[in-house]
DRENVEX-238555 format. One record per residue: residue number from 1; residue in three letters; chain; x, y, z of N, C-alpha, C, O in turn. Coordinates in steps of 0.05 Angstrom, whole numbers, plus 5000, padded with zeros to 4 digits. Atoms other than C-alpha are relative to their C-alpha. Last residue first. Layout:
- kolke;drengu;vexvo;nxx;nyy;nzz;caxx;cayy;cazz;cxx;cyy;czz;oxx;oyy;ozz
- NUM;ALA;A;X;Y;Z;X;Y;Z;X;Y;Z;X;Y;Z
...
END
This chain:
- kolke;drengu;vexvo;nxx;nyy;nzz;caxx;cayy;cazz;cxx;cyy;czz;oxx;oyy;ozz
- 192;LYS;A;4977;4982;5005;9399;1559;4670;5023;4990;5017;5045;5002;5016
- 191;GLU;A;4985;4993;4975;9347;1504;4666;5024;5017;4993;5038;5011;4973
- 190;TYR;A;4972;5010;4999;9298;1503;4608;5012;5007;5027;5002;5024;5041
- 189;LEU;A;4991;4999;4972;9224;1514;4593;5027;4986;5002;5030;4964;4992
- 188;VAL;A;4977;5018;4994;9208;1529;4521;5008;5005;5028;5016;5027;5036
- 187;LEU;A;4989;4992;4975;9139;1559;4506;5021;4980;5007;5015;4956;5010
- 186;MET;A;5001;5020;4979;9126;1547;4433;5012;5012;5025;5031;5028;5023
- 185;ASP;A;4989;4992;4975;9109;1597;4378;4996;4978;5021;4974;4968;5024
- 184;ILE;A;5017;4984;4983;9093;1561;4314;5015;5008;5025;5036;4997;5031
- 183;GLU;A;4982;4987;4982;9129;1531;4254;4983;5019;5017;4972;5039;5006
- 182;ARG;A;4998;4971;5002;9079;1485;4223;5021;5010;5019;5026;4997;5040
- 181;GLU;A;4978;4989;4984;9072;1411;4209;5001;5030;4995;4998;5039;4972
- 180;ALA;A;4980;4984;5014;9008;1380;4185;5022;5006;5018;5022;4999;5042
- 179;ASP;A;4973;5000;4988;8950;1334;4204;5019;5015;4982;5018;5014;4958
- 178;VAL;A;4981;5016;5015;8881;1354;4178;5027;5002;5014;5034;5023;5025
- 177;LEU;A;4973;4998;4988;8820;1378;4217;5019;4982;4984;5012;4958;4981
- 176;GLU;A;4986;5024;4993;8755;1389;4179;5027;5007;5013;5036;5030;5012
- 175;LEU;A;4972;4997;4992;8702;1441;4166;5013;4973;5005;4998;4953;5007
- 174;GLY;A;4983;4995;5023;8636;1445;4128;5030;5004;5007;5045;5017;4991
- 173;ILE;A;4998;4971;5004;8589;1453;4187;5019;5007;4978;5025;5031;4973
- 172;LYS;A;5027;4989;5001;8566;1380;4187;5000;5030;4994;4982;5041;4981
- 171;LYS;A;5009;5003;5027;8638;1359;4172;4972;5012;4996;4967;5023;4975
- 170;LEU;A;4987;4980;5017;8661;1387;4238;4989;4999;4972;4984;5020;4959
- 169;GLU;A;5011;4974;4993;8609;1346;4275;5013;5023;4984;4999;5041;4976
- 168;GLU;A;5027;4998;5011;8628;1283;4238;4988;5028;5005;4976;5040;4988
- 167;LYS;A;4997;4998;5029;8702;1294;4254;4973;5003;4986;4971;5019;4968
- 166;TYR;A;4996;4971;5007;8685;1309;4327;5003;5003;4970;4996;5024;4959
- 165;ARG;A;5025;4989;5013;8657;1238;4329;5003;5029;4994;4987;5041;4979
- 164;LYS;A;4995;4996;5029;8729;1214;4342;4975;5011;4986;4976;5018;4962
- 163;PRO;A;4987;4975;5007;8719;1226;4417;5003;5005;4970;5004;5028;4961
- 162;ASP;A;4991;5005;5028;8669;1169;4425;5013;5025;4989;5001;5039;4972
- 161;GLU;A;5001;5029;5005;8650;1162;4499;5009;4992;4972;5016;4969;4967
- 160;ASN;A;4978;5013;4986;8674;1233;4512;5001;4970;4995;5022;4957;4995
- 159;TYR;A;5010;5026;4990;8627;1259;4459;5024;4986;5013;5040;4974;4999
- 158;TRP;A;4977;5018;4997;8638;1333;4445;4990;4975;5014;4975;4976;5034
- 157;PRO;A;5001;5022;4980;8583;1378;4418;5027;4984;5001;5041;4983;4981
- 156;PHE;A;4986;5023;5012;8595;1445;4383;5002;4978;5021;5014;4981;5041
- 155;GLU;A;5000;5020;4978;8547;1501;4398;5010;4974;4988;4998;4962;4971
- 154;LEU;A;4998;5029;5006;8564;1558;4352;4999;4984;5025;5011;4991;5046
- 153;ASP;A;5014;5014;4979;8551;1633;4346;5001;4970;4993;4993;4962;4971
- 152;TYR;A;5022;5019;5005;8603;1666;4302;4987;4991;5026;4998;4993;5047
- 151;ASN;A;5008;5016;4977;8652;1724;4300;4975;4984;4993;4959;4991;4977
- 150;GLY;A;5025;4992;4987;8689;1754;4241;4994;4981;5023;5009;4962;5029
- 149;SER;A;4997;4980;4979;8741;1723;4197;4973;5007;5012;4953;4996;5003
- 148;LEU;A;5026;4987;4992;8740;1658;4159;5005;5020;5022;5015;5013;5044
- 147;GLY;A;5002;4975;5014;8807;1642;4126;4974;5015;5007;4968;5036;4995
- 146;THR;A;5025;4999;5016;8797;1571;4149;4999;5025;4982;4986;5025;4962
- 145;GLU;A;4992;4991;5027;8870;1564;4171;4975;5000;4982;4977;4995;4958
- 144;ASP;A;5023;4993;5017;8855;1559;4246;5011;5011;4974;5022;5033;4973
- 143;ILE;A;4997;4974;5012;8914;1523;4279;4976;5006;4981;4970;4989;4964
- 142;VAL;A;5019;4998;5022;8904;1467;4328;5001;5028;4990;4998;5048;5004
- 141;PRO;A;5007;4973;5010;8962;1449;4373;4981;4999;4976;4985;4983;4958
- 140;VAL;A;4981;4994;5022;8956;1377;4400;4993;5028;4990;4969;5035;4990
- 139;ASN;A;4973;4997;4989;8922;1352;4463;5021;5003;4979;5043;4991;4980
- 138;LEU;A;4983;5018;5015;8859;1330;4427;5029;5000;5009;5045;4983;5000
- 137;GLN;A;5012;5027;5001;8809;1360;4476;5019;4980;4987;5021;4957;4996
- 136;GLY;A;5001;5010;4973;8850;1423;4492;4990;4971;5002;5000;4955;5018
- 135;GLU;A;4972;5004;4991;8867;1435;4420;5001;4988;5028;5016;4970;5033
- 134;LEU;A;4991;5025;5012;8794;1425;4400;5028;4993;5009;5035;4970;5013
- 133;PHE;A;5014;5022;4987;8773;1479;4449;5010;4973;4990;5016;4955;5005
- 132;GLY;A;4989;5003;4974;8827;1526;4423;4987;4978;5016;5000;4963;5030
- 131;ALA;A;4973;5012;5003;8806;1515;4351;5013;4995;5027;5024;4974;5032
- 130;LEU;A;5005;5028;5006;8733;1530;4370;5027;4985;4998;5030;4963;5008
- 129;THR;A;5012;5011;4975;8755;1595;4402;4995;4971;4996;5001;4955;5014
- 128;THR;A;4977;5008;4984;8801;1610;4341;4990;4989;5027;5004;4973;5040
- 127;LEU;A;4995;5029;5002;8736;1608;4302;5024;4991;5015;5028;4967;5021
- 126;PRO;A;4987;5008;5025;8721;1679;4327;5004;4969;5000;5002;4956;5021
- 125;LYS;A;4972;5007;4996;8669;1691;4383;5012;4992;4973;4998;4982;4956
- 124;ASN;A;4985;4976;5008;8601;1725;4383;5030;4996;5006;5043;5013;5017
- 123;PHE;A;5018;4980;5011;8571;1666;4421;5016;5026;4995;5029;5036;5013
- 122;MET;A;4987;4974;5005;8609;1604;4437;4980;5018;4986;4966;5010;4968
- 121;HIS;A;5021;4981;5007;8584;1540;4470;5013;5027;4996;5023;5038;5016
- 120;VAL;A;4994;4972;4997;8635;1483;4472;4975;5016;4991;4962;5009;4972
- 119;GLY;A;4996;4983;5023;8624;1410;4484;5006;5029;5006;5012;5036;5029
- 118;GLY;A;5020;5004;5021;8596;1358;4531;5004;5017;4976;4989;5015;4957
- 117;GLY;A;4995;5026;5012;8658;1352;4576;4980;4995;4977;4985;4977;4961
- 116;SER;A;5002;5022;4980;8649;1426;4589;5007;4974;4985;5015;4974;4962
- 115;SER;A;4997;5027;5010;8658;1492;4552;4999;4981;5024;5002;4988;5047
- 114;TRP;A;4996;5019;4979;8638;1564;4561;5003;4972;4987;4992;4967;4966
- 113;TYR;A;4988;5026;5006;8640;1625;4518;5001;4983;5025;5007;4993;5046
- 112;LYS;A;5000;5019;4978;8605;1692;4514;5012;4974;4990;5012;4967;4967
- 111;SER;A;4980;5020;5006;8609;1756;4472;5002;4981;5024;5008;4990;5046
- 110;GLU;A;4980;5004;4979;8544;1795;4479;5019;4977;4992;5011;4957;4981
- 109;SER;A;5006;5021;4980;8509;1813;4415;5023;4997;5020;5046;5004;5015
- 108;ASP;A;5004;4988;4974;8520;1880;4380;4993;4980;5022;4986;4987;5044
- 107;PRO;A;4977;4984;4991;8552;1852;4317;4997;5012;5028;5017;5016;5042
- 106;ALA;A;5010;4973;5002;8500;1796;4310;5022;5018;5012;5032;5012;5033
- 105;ALA;A;5011;4988;4976;8540;1732;4305;4991;5029;4994;5002;5042;4977
- 104;LYS;A;4986;4976;4993;8549;1697;4239;4986;5013;5024;4962;5013;5026
- 103;GLN;A;5017;4977;4996;8519;1628;4240;5016;5024;5008;5029;5024;5030
- 102;LEU;A;4995;4987;4975;8564;1575;4210;4982;5025;5002;4978;5039;4982
- 101;GLN;A;5025;4996;4986;8547;1525;4156;5004;5012;5028;5001;4998;5048
- 100;VAL;A;4997;5006;4972;8607;1533;4110;4974;5007;5015;4964;5029;5011
- 99;ASP;A;5027;4997;4988;8589;1533;4036;5001;4991;5029;4990;4971;5036
- 98;GLU;A;5005;4971;4996;8660;1545;4010;4974;5005;5014;4969;5027;5025
- 97;THR;A;5015;4987;5022;8674;1472;4021;4997;5029;5006;5002;5039;5028
- 96;ILE;A;5004;5022;5020;8719;1428;4063;4988;5012;4975;4994;5004;4953
- 95;LYS;A;5026;5004;5013;8743;1489;4102;5001;4976;4981;5021;4972;4968
- 94;LYS;A;5004;4988;5026;8804;1484;4147;4972;4994;4989;4958;4977;4999
- 93;LEU;A;5029;4997;5004;8825;1472;4219;4996;5014;4973;5005;5037;4969
- 92;ILE;A;5009;4975;5013;8898;1450;4216;4969;4998;4997;4958;4979;4986
- 91;LYS;A;5023;5006;5016;8924;1398;4265;4990;5027;4989;4989;5047;5004
- 90;VAL;A;5024;4986;4993;8995;1406;4289;4976;4988;4985;4979;4971;4968
- 89;LYS;A;5024;5012;5011;9061;1371;4289;4976;5014;5011;4974;5020;5035
- 88;THR;A;5013;5021;4985;9118;1418;4306;4976;4988;4986;4965;5001;4967
- 87;LYS;A;5016;5015;5019;9169;1466;4276;4989;4976;5016;5003;4961;5029
- 86;ARG;A;4992;5027;5004;9192;1512;4331;4982;4986;4981;4957;4991;4981
- 85;LYS;A;5014;5013;5022;9189;1587;4339;5012;4972;4997;5036;4969;4996
- 84;GLU;A;4985;5004;5025;9215;1606;4407;4981;4988;4979;4962;4974;4985
- 83;ILE;A;5018;5007;5022;9186;1634;4471;5016;4999;4975;5031;5017;4968
- 82;LYS;A;4997;4983;5023;9230;1632;4533;4980;4991;4979;4970;4969;4980
- 81;SER;A;5017;5002;5023;9224;1604;4603;5008;5019;4978;5019;5041;4983
- 80;LYS;A;5004;4974;5013;9268;1589;4663;4982;4996;4976;4976;4973;4968
- 79;LEU;A;5014;5002;5025;9269;1530;4712;4994;5028;4988;4981;5044;5002
- 78;ALA;A;4979;5006;5020;9321;1540;4767;4988;4998;4972;5002;5002;4952
- 77;PHE;A;4999;5028;5008;9266;1574;4808;5023;4996;4979;5030;5015;4965
- 76;ASN;A;5002;5019;4978;9262;1638;4848;5002;4971;4993;5003;4954;5012
- 75;GLN;A;4983;4993;4978;9283;1695;4802;5002;4978;5021;5022;4976;5035
- 74;HIS;A;4972;4999;5009;9254;1667;4738;5019;5005;5022;5041;4994;5023
- 73;LEU;A;4992;5027;5005;9189;1649;4774;5029;4999;4991;5044;4982;5000
- 72;TYR;A;4997;5014;4974;9183;1719;4802;5009;4972;4996;5027;4962;5010
- 71;ASP;A;4975;4991;4987;9196;1750;4734;5005;4986;5026;5028;4978;5032
- 70;THR;A;4977;5011;5015;9142;1707;4703;5026;5008;5012;5044;4991;5015
- 69;ILE;A;4998;5028;4993;9093;1726;4758;5023;4986;4986;5038;4971;4998
- 68;MET;A;4989;5001;4973;9108;1800;4748;5003;4971;5009;5023;4963;5021
- 67;ALA;A;4971;4994;5003;9097;1793;4673;5013;4998;5027;5036;4988;5030
- 66;LEU;A;4989;5024;5011;9029;1760;4688;5030;5003;4996;5045;4984;5000
- 65;VAL;A;4999;5021;4979;9012;1818;4734;5013;4974;4989;5029;4962;5003
- 64;ASN;A;4979;4994;4980;9031;1871;4683;5003;4978;5021;5025;4971;5028
- 63;GLU;A;4974;5003;5013;8990;1838;4628;5023;5005;5019;5043;4991;5020
- 62;GLU;A;4995;5029;5001;8930;1831;4674;5028;4995;4988;5043;4978;4998
- 61;THR;A;5015;5014;5021;8933;1906;4687;5008;4970;5001;5027;4963;5014
- 60;LYS;A;4985;5011;5023;8957;1934;4753;4982;4988;4979;4959;4980;4986
- 59;ASP;A;4991;4977;5016;8923;1980;4805;5016;4991;4975;5026;5008;4961
- 58;PRO;A;5022;4986;5013;8882;1924;4835;5008;5023;4982;4993;5031;4965
- 57;ALA;A;4988;4975;5011;8944;1882;4849;4979;5016;4985;4979;5016;4960
- 56;ILE;A;5021;4981;4998;8929;1820;4890;5012;5027;4993;5028;5038;5007
- 55;VAL;A;4992;4972;5004;8974;1764;4869;4975;5017;5002;4955;5012;4988
- 54;GLU;A;5022;4980;5002;8965;1693;4894;5012;5028;4997;5031;5035;5011
- 53;LEU;A;4991;4973;5005;9009;1632;4885;4976;5019;4998;4956;5012;4985
- 52;CYS;A;5022;4981;4999;9003;1561;4908;5011;5028;4996;5033;5035;5007
- 51;TYR;A;4996;4973;4990;9053;1508;4889;4974;5016;5000;4956;5011;4984
- 50;ALA;A;5024;4983;5004;9052;1433;4878;5004;5027;5014;5014;5028;5037
- 49;ASN;A;4994;4979;5019;9118;1396;4869;4976;5018;4994;4973;5029;4972
- 48;GLU;A;4975;4986;4992;9117;1352;4931;5006;5023;4981;5021;5041;4989
- 47;LYS;A;5005;4986;4975;9044;1333;4919;5024;5016;5009;5021;5038;5020
- 46;SER;A;5002;5020;4978;9062;1316;4847;4994;5016;5025;4996;5041;5025
- 45;TRP;A;5015;4995;4976;9058;1354;4781;5002;4976;5019;5000;4953;5011
- 44;SER;A;5028;5010;5003;9114;1342;4732;4986;5005;5027;4998;5007;5048
- 43;TYR;A;5018;4978;4998;9176;1386;4741;4971;4992;4994;4953;5009;4991
- 42;ARG;A;4995;4985;4975;9225;1331;4758;4980;5023;5004;4975;5032;5026
- 41;ASP;A;5018;5009;4979;9193;1291;4702;5004;5014;5027;4985;5014;5043
- 40;PRO;A;5023;4982;4998;9231;1335;4652;4979;4991;5022;4963;5007;5031
- 39;ASN;A;5021;5015;4986;9296;1298;4666;4975;5017;5004;4971;5028;5026
- 38;GLU;A;4994;5029;5000;9349;1322;4617;4978;4983;5012;4971;4962;5001
- 37;ILE;A;4980;5007;4980;9318;1391;4604;5004;4969;5000;4987;4955;4988
- 36;ASP;A;4975;5006;5013;9280;1423;4547;5022;4996;5021;5041;5011;5022
- 35;VAL;A;4983;5000;4977;9209;1421;4574;5027;4990;4991;5031;4966;4988
- 34;ILE;A;4978;5019;5002;9172;1440;4510;5016;5003;5026;5026;5024;5032
- 33;THR;A;4978;4997;4981;9104;1473;4517;5021;4978;4995;5014;4954;4993
- 32;ARG;A;4979;4984;5013;9052;1483;4464;5024;5006;5018;5036;5028;5016
- 31;THR;A;4998;5005;5029;9001;1429;4480;5022;5016;4986;5031;5008;4965
- 30;TYR;A;4987;5025;5011;9011;1422;4556;5004;5000;4970;5024;4988;4961
- 29;ILE;A;4988;5020;4983;8965;1479;4581;5008;4975;4984;4992;4963;4970
- 28;PRO;A;5018;5022;4993;8953;1531;4528;5014;4980;5017;5038;4975;5014
- 27;PHE;A;4999;5022;5018;9002;1589;4532;4981;4978;5008;4976;4974;5032
- 26;GLN;A;5024;5002;5016;8990;1655;4565;5002;4980;4978;4996;4986;4955
- 25;ARG;A;4992;4993;5028;9061;1665;4591;4977;4998;4980;4981;5003;4956
- 24;ALA;A;4987;4973;5000;9036;1669;4663;5008;5008;4972;5007;5032;4966
- 23;ILE;A;5020;4980;4994;8987;1611;4653;5013;5028;4998;5001;5046;4985
- 22;GLU;A;5019;4999;5023;9038;1567;4619;4979;5021;5004;4972;5035;4985
- 21;TYR;A;4987;4986;5022;9091;1585;4672;4981;5002;4976;4979;5023;4964
- 20;ILE;A;4999;4972;4993;9043;1566;4727;5013;5016;4978;5004;5038;4972
- 19;SER;A;5027;4988;5004;9027;1501;4692;5000;5029;5007;4987;5045;4993
- 18;ARG;A;5005;4998;5029;9102;1483;4687;4973;5014;4995;4971;5031;4978
- 17;ILE;A;4986;4977;5011;9113;1500;4760;4995;5004;4971;4992;5026;4961
- 16;GLY;A;4972;5005;5006;9060;1449;4781;5013;5025;4988;4998;5042;4977
- 15;LEU;A;4992;5004;5028;8995;1475;4809;5030;4993;4999;5045;5001;5017
- 14;ASN;A;4990;5027;5005;8966;1467;4879;5006;4994;4971;4998;4973;4960
- 13;THR;A;4998;5018;4977;8926;1532;4880;5009;4972;4991;4997;4960;4973
- 12;MET;A;4995;5026;5010;8932;1591;4833;5005;4982;5024;5020;4989;5042
- 11;MET;A;4993;5020;4979;8901;1658;4849;5004;4973;4986;4988;4965;4970
- 10;ILE;A;4997;5026;5013;8896;1721;4807;5010;4981;5022;5027;4987;5038
- 9;ARG;A;4989;5023;4985;8869;1787;4834;5002;4975;4982;4985;4970;4965
- 8;GLY;A;4973;4994;4990;8855;1858;4809;5013;4976;5014;5032;4980;5029
- 7;ASN;A;5001;4980;4979;8780;1847;4803;5028;5005;5013;5030;5008;5037
- 6;ARG;A;5026;4988;4995;8790;1785;4762;5002;5019;5023;5013;5012;5044
- 5;PHE;A;4996;4976;4985;8854;1759;4729;4973;5014;5003;4962;5025;4984
- 4;SER;A;5004;4976;5016;8842;1688;4707;5001;5024;5018;4995;5022;5042
- 3;THR;A;4976;4993;5015;8873;1627;4738;4996;5024;4981;5012;5029;4964
- 2;SER;A;5008;4979;5018;8824;1614;4793;5025;5009;4986;5044;5020;4998
- 1;MET;A;4979;4986;5014;8835;1548;4828;4987;5021;4982;4969;5015;4966
END
């Protein structure tokens, strides 16, 4: 499955309609989506509900192609989408101390990012990159409220055998995650 727009092409293989909407609307998978219908399981992934989609449009921008995919979904499926502000439970990434142990990236360094089951490696990236990784691992929206701007180099480990160790790892660099509620943009899927 390739879900990023490369060389004028995007391809999705055996995805549920919900996931295709999340990619097209540029929302994280599962954490910021509300399926606002009576029986949301109808749109859960299964062999019978898996779709493939490919767009080859070298003369279009990624934004154009994602809008085309959204329009296509709206025209061909009963499930529609909209973006709404909703109050929801989140985790807030914040500073414990003013002495945060983060390495500022050199301004001219290459911007890179990759993650795996063992953690995230980010170079010349903002802290929203770390927040996004934690959101995917914890399956809850993570909002960066550190107030730290600029880009950083960071290798942040993740321990699948002991997921709560992320708290220790955050503490080492002077950060923490706290539970809160915030009004944030949510992708709402509904039937018309």
